[in-house]
Wavefront OBJ file of the C-alpha trace (Angstrom):
o trace
v -93.647 16.383 -7.611
v -91.172 14.767 -10.009
v -88.550 17.056 -11.547
v -86.215 16.118 -14.366
v -82.496 16.473 -13.692
v -80.854 19.332 -15.562
v -78.856 18.371 -18.612
v -75.070 19.065 -18.651
v -75.612 21.981 -21.055
v -78.294 23.462 -18.817
v -76.026 23.076 -15.780
v -73.253 24.828 -17.658
v -75.628 27.669 -18.544
v -76.720 28.018 -14.912
v -73.076 27.946 -13.797
v -72.134 30.654 -16.270
v -75.092 32.794 -15.196
v -74.072 32.501 -11.539
v -70.475 33.353 -12.419
v -71.587 36.480 -14.294
v -73.841 37.475 -11.405
v -71.142 37.164 -8.747
v -68.530 38.766 -11.013
v -70.856 41.733 -11.496
v -71.419 41.911 -7.758
v -67.665 41.938 -7.136
v -67.187 44.678 -9.717
v -69.987 46.681 -8.073
v -68.088 46.855 -4.780
v -66.875 50.364 -4.147
v -64.074 51.766 -2.026
v -63.380 55.166 -0.485
v -61.493 56.199 -3.639
v -62.610 58.454 -6.495
v -61.280 59.451 -9.888
v -61.630 63.180 -10.583
v -61.662 64.263 -14.240
v -61.420 67.890 -15.333
v -63.296 69.166 -18.421
v -59.961 69.119 -20.294
v -59.444 65.434 -19.454
v -56.755 65.842 -16.795
v -57.245 63.643 -13.766
v -56.479 63.110 -10.100
v -57.439 60.481 -7.568
v -58.865 61.158 -4.115
v -58.784 58.620 -1.288
v -60.561 58.768 2.053
v -58.298 57.885 4.944
v -58.976 56.395 8.339
v -56.034 57.598 10.405
v -55.680 54.346 12.379
v -56.724 50.795 11.483
v -56.837 47.229 12.771
v -54.849 44.336 11.292
v -58.084 42.954 9.854
v -58.466 46.117 7.750
v -55.435 45.099 5.700
v -54.985 44.596 2.859
v -56.624 47.867 1.858
v -59.392 47.726 -0.764
v -57.716 47.244 -4.196
v -58.917 50.637 -5.470
v -56.445 52.354 -3.137
v -53.490 50.583 -4.714
v -54.811 51.173 -8.242
v -55.003 54.905 -7.568
v -51.560 54.953 -5.977
v -49.949 52.979 -8.805
v -51.532 55.262 -11.413
v -50.195 58.410 -9.742
v -46.864 60.230 -9.982
v -47.418 62.488 -6.938
v -49.181 62.071 -3.607
v -50.717 64.682 -1.308
v -51.864 64.444 2.299
v -53.498 66.900 4.675
v -49.944 67.644 5.742
v -46.785 65.885 4.518
v -44.851 63.405 6.664
v -42.057 65.786 7.676
v -44.484 68.588 8.454
v -46.734 66.156 10.319
v -43.945 65.553 12.818
v -43.342 69.283 13.121
v -47.094 69.819 13.494
v -47.259 67.308 16.346
v -44.339 69.019 18.085
v -46.026 72.378 17.545
v -49.269 71.092 19.054
v -47.484 69.891 22.185
v -45.689 73.215 22.548
v -48.843 75.254 21.973
v -50.928 72.942 24.142
v -48.905 73.530 27.302
v -49.369 76.616 29.452
v -46.330 78.761 30.152
v -44.735 78.416 33.537
v -46.884 80.090 36.201
v -50.093 79.699 34.205
v -52.712 76.970 34.621
v -55.932 75.529 33.241
v -57.633 76.885 36.349
v -57.087 80.440 35.079
v -58.789 79.818 31.719
v -61.989 77.865 32.390
v -65.079 78.217 34.545
v -64.494 76.982 38.139
v -67.242 74.389 37.617
v -65.475 73.058 34.535
v -62.209 72.851 36.412
v -63.811 71.030 39.349
v -65.511 68.587 36.985
v -62.322 67.829 35.057
v -60.256 67.502 38.252
v -62.700 64.925 39.601
v -62.862 63.083 36.292
v -59.081 62.837 35.980
v -58.774 61.814 39.615
v -60.912 58.779 38.761
v -58.386 58.015 36.009
v -55.509 58.338 38.502
v -54.200 61.487 36.835
v -52.965 64.058 39.406
v -54.352 67.582 39.274
v -50.965 69.130 38.516
v -50.657 66.988 35.357
v -54.103 68.055 34.178
v -53.643 71.729 34.994
v -50.617 72.303 32.755
v -52.508 71.596 29.521
v -54.918 73.719 27.515
v -58.454 72.258 27.118
v -58.144 71.575 23.399
v -54.863 69.691 23.891
v -56.457 67.471 26.545
v -59.085 66.573 23.945
v -56.477 65.874 21.229
v -54.319 63.792 23.566
v -57.125 61.597 24.921
v -58.725 61.113 21.508
v -55.370 59.928 20.164
v -54.940 57.477 23.052
v -58.490 56.157 22.641
v -58.086 55.773 18.881
v -54.799 53.881 19.177
v -56.294 51.458 21.692
v -59.234 50.671 19.421
v -57.279 50.848 16.144
v -53.621 50.094 16.877
v -52.281 49.686 13.332
v -50.988 52.433 11.054
v -53.688 54.229 9.109
v -54.111 54.842 5.396
v -51.971 58.000 5.539
v -48.981 56.316 7.164
v -49.308 53.293 4.878
v -49.008 55.437 1.748
v -46.362 57.708 3.229
v -44.175 54.621 3.572
v -45.018 53.443 0.070
v -44.275 56.877 -1.382
v -40.896 56.979 0.381
v -39.961 53.586 -1.094
v -40.836 54.868 -4.559
v -39.085 58.220 -3.978
v -42.447 59.709 -4.876
v -42.884 63.472 -4.343
v -45.133 64.174 -1.334
v -47.131 67.396 -0.945
v -49.102 68.778 2.002
v -52.441 70.523 1.548
v -51.720 72.510 4.709
v -48.679 74.102 6.298
v -47.591 73.147 9.811
v -49.152 76.348 11.145
v -52.443 75.802 9.323
v -52.672 72.177 10.437
v -51.896 72.871 14.094
v -53.950 76.068 14.070
v -57.222 74.185 13.762
v -56.879 73.516 17.494
v -54.262 75.965 18.743
v -56.181 78.883 17.236
v -59.228 78.288 19.432
v -60.097 80.954 21.992
v -60.283 80.018 25.684
v -64.067 79.896 25.462
v -64.091 77.739 22.321
v -61.469 75.452 23.830
v -63.548 75.007 26.981
v -66.678 74.225 24.965
v -64.749 71.601 23.004
v -63.587 70.028 26.251
v -67.077 69.928 27.749
v -68.764 68.561 24.619
v -66.095 65.850 24.503
v -66.428 64.699 28.102
v -70.079 65.317 28.958
v -72.122 62.496 27.356
v -74.513 63.745 24.682
v -76.017 60.415 23.680
v -74.543 60.777 20.183
v -71.719 58.468 19.162
v -70.445 57.499 15.731
v -69.216 54.100 16.949
v -65.968 52.666 15.589
v -67.792 49.731 13.942
v -70.140 52.044 12.044
v -67.244 54.187 10.878
v -65.282 51.221 9.589
v -68.297 49.664 7.847
v -69.065 52.936 6.066
v -65.414 53.377 5.104
v -65.180 49.803 3.801
v -68.176 50.277 1.520
v -66.978 53.719 0.417
v -69.985 55.543 1.862
v -68.537 59.039 2.155
v -71.933 60.626 2.780
v -72.560 58.383 5.781
v -69.144 59.240 7.226
v -69.760 62.969 6.757
v -73.154 62.653 8.443
v -71.650 60.809 11.415
v -69.078 63.554 11.917
v -71.705 66.257 11.668
v -73.984 64.538 14.168
v -71.166 64.112 16.665
v -70.417 67.830 16.399
v -74.082 68.847 16.727
v -73.501 70.512 20.109
v -70.583 72.562 18.772
v -71.275 73.213 15.065
v -68.772 76.078 14.938
v -65.960 73.619 15.564
v -67.245 71.284 12.836
v -67.171 74.267 10.479
v -63.573 74.952 11.523
v -62.350 71.346 11.507
v -64.092 70.142 8.348
v -65.943 72.626 6.131
v -63.480 75.520 6.171
v -60.560 73.212 5.455
v -62.452 71.516 2.615
v -62.981 74.889 0.924
v -59.332 75.839 1.407
v -58.156 72.591 -0.206
v -60.143 72.937 -3.442
v -57.906 75.537 -5.186
v -54.857 73.460 -4.274
v -56.404 70.261 -5.657
v -57.308 72.128 -8.852
v -53.666 73.198 -9.222
v -52.606 69.571 -8.753
v -54.911 68.518 -11.581
v -53.738 71.270 -13.908
v -50.041 70.579 -13.193
v -49.865 67.780 -15.738
v -48.865 65.308 -13.018
v -51.293 62.714 -11.690
v -51.905 63.218 -7.990
v -53.343 60.843 -5.426
v -54.846 63.088 -2.729
v -55.385 61.304 0.602
v -57.429 63.075 3.284
v -59.642 62.016 6.171
v -62.675 60.180 4.800
v -65.026 62.452 6.748
v -63.957 65.360 4.535
v -65.243 63.836 1.300
v -69.012 63.365 1.554
v -72.021 65.634 2.043
v -72.934 68.946 0.453
v -69.875 70.645 1.950
v -67.505 67.775 1.196
v -64.537 67.844 -1.142
v -66.298 65.706 -3.767
v -69.395 67.941 -3.915
v -67.257 71.080 -4.059
v -65.265 69.691 -6.983
v -68.417 68.477 -8.726
v -69.916 71.971 -8.436
v -66.867 73.358 -10.267
v -67.453 71.075 -13.242
v -65.289 68.071 -12.426
v -66.570 64.565 -13.101
v -66.398 62.338 -10.039
v -66.356 58.540 -10.433
v -66.081 56.170 -7.495
v -63.621 53.330 -7.963
l 1 2 3 4 5 6 7 8 9 10 11 12 13 14 15 16 17 18 19 20 21 22 23 24 25 26 27 28 29 30 31 32 33 34 35 36 37 38 39 40 41 42 43 44 45 46 47 48 49 50 51 52 53 54 55 56 57 58 59 60 61 62 63 64 65 66 67 68 69 70 71 72 73 74 75 76 77 78 79 80 81 82 83 84 85 86 87 88 89 90 91 92 93 94 95 96 97 98 99 100 101 102 103 104 105 106 107 108 109 110 111 112 113 114 115 116 117 118 119 120 121 122 123 124 125 126 127 128 129 130 131 132 133 134 135 136 137 138 139 140 141 142 143 144 145 146 147 148 149 150 151 152 153 154 155 156 157 158 159 160 161 162 163 164 165 166 167 168 169 170 171 172 173 174 175 176 177 178 179 180 181 182 183 184 185 186 187 188 189 190 191 192 193 194 195 196 197 198 199 200 201 202 203 204 205 206 207 208 209 210 211 212 213 214 215 216 217 218 219 220 221 222 223 224 225 226 227 228 229 230 231 232 233 234 235 236 237 238 239 240 241 242 243 244 245 246 247 248 249 250 251 252 253 254 255 256 257 258 259 260 261 262 263 264 265 266 267 268 269 270 271 272 273 274 275 276 277 278 279 280 281 282 283 284 285 286 287 288 289 290 291
């Protein structure tokens, strides 16, 4: 069938329509960053962090830099100086005192299983036995994360930026509170955490799924992934995520009311879902707008 060629004016109209369409699509892209507005008009920004990234994840989505540039203060789960102290505290708390051993704190079957597992990884029994179960989990998760995502994460990126700007940095948690999430576990809880980490459950978030959800700013998906992975030990999910979320809310409210503009950066898994930071703030009357 014969079709007439479009006139120059019609082509221009089509071109403009396509431009508007793609411009709207670009504007519709969201990031893991939200603007929080109080009823009195005071604001803060909240960003969801991934604690380690790949080179391909940089540059960060522009919304992160817009929030940072618009802020006069920045807050993390724990500030940079305290983070170092927290890490040192974890190592100290994670090691048994001389004369004590993992063997004295877990079921013999658990100990035999872990000894065999670490033997396959060429780790001698004496090296395994000196550490508490929860510290073994923390240590191996950190190693695994750094292998998959070797670059500095969102937290470290903005800690460096804040230092260059001489920007005040605040921690939502003290060293003791931050380290206590793990070090405060009982022997039984610590052993359960170890077993649920090393015995396959068939549930895995998958690094690719995490990064895709983070890139598109899907906080609810990230929260759901974390909850599913903790399905066999929900009490630890409550301790690691929900309880900390609730404890942060009064502090974030004080940030907003201070008259300074804060950029609050926490793990992205803390933001979504009915128990997430965003829902908790929304329930208290704050307007939440994704950037």
